[in-house]
C-alpha angles and dihedrals in degrees: 000000000000113000116238122227117247093015124126115237130188108215126185128179119193126189112197136151097349094314135099118210126195123204126191118195092346096308128106109257104172149335136215138176111269117240124230112308111247121192110234118230098192142052124291112270122198123194099025143054133227122223126176089349094306128113109239147149097050116199112246100212144047124299119195139171098017117187131185121195131198094225139035116276122229125231089258093051092050091050090049091051091052092049091050097044106037116112112276094022095105 
């Protein structure tokens, strides 16, 4: 899938049981083996990465309605979030 400019996307990443799942617009889009779990020592940052102690890889776009959950979401929960948050659903 090639992303379109100026289009709203609903993206969800879930890490569970040694696997990372990606969802786009409520649908499964890919999986990968999760790397070693590392306990974070700092605050959550959205829209950039941190490498070797330096802030890097800034996102060039808008980020809105960010959520963080304390447990892994199921396929059904991700689909329900998409249905509730997509444009025109409110």
